[in-house]
N, C-alpha and C positions, 0 to 999 in steps of 0.2 A: 407843162408839168413841173419844170424846175422852179417856177414861181410859187407853186403850191406845196410841193413835197421836197424836203432836203434829200439830195441824191449823193452828196459827198460821202464817200466811204460806206455806202449802203450795200447790203446784200439783197439783190433783187431777183424775184422770179417773175417771168412774163409768161402767162398762159395764152396760147394762141398767137404766136409771134408772126405767123404768116411768112412773108419774105424778109422779115427782119428790119423793115423800114423804121419802126419806132425803136427797136433795139439799138440800131446804129446811132440814133439821136441821143440816147441817154447813157449808153454803156461807158463812154470815156470818163464819166464822173463817178462811177460806182466802184466799190471794192471788187464785186463780182456780180455776174448776172447769169442766170439759167433761163434760157428762152426755149419754150417747147411749143410744138404744134403737132396735131394728129396727122396732118397731111404730109406725106413723104416728100412730094415735089416742092412744097413750101419750105421744108427744112433744107433740102438741097440748095434751093435758091438763096435762103438766108445765109447758109455757110459760104456760098460762092461770093456773095456780096459783102461779107464781113471784111472790112479793110485790114488786110495783112496782119502782121504780128502785133501791131499796136493794140488791138482789141482781143486778139486770140488768147492772150494770157488771162484775161478776165471774163471772157464770155464763153459759155458752153451752150450750144444749140443742139437740141435733141428731138427726135420724133417720139412723142409720148402724149398721153392724155392726162388731164388734171387728176383723175382718179388713181393713176399709177405713176407718180412722179419718179423720175430717175435720180432721186437724191436720197441719200441715206440720212434720215432724221436730221436734216439740216434746218437751221432756222433762217428766216429771211426777214429783213427789215421792211420790205415793201413788196406787195404783189400787184402786178399790172394785168388787167383783163380788158384790154382795149379791143372792142369789136368781137369779143369772144362769147358773149352770152346770147 
């Protein structure tokens, strides 16, 4: 993904983050990331697997559906829908 899309300083939203496997791979290069999933257990796993404080300041993981984002009229530079459709 890094070869195709510039991630440096990007504001990213990831729809369907699952256990955060992909989130953990790109988040250290972004300005911020909002990763959401409708499945509560996936969100719990994603939060538990997030590496410490290093990413905690830039990544928010929430249980939500794409139809009702937990973000107040924020804009994002990139939307990721890996395995979500």
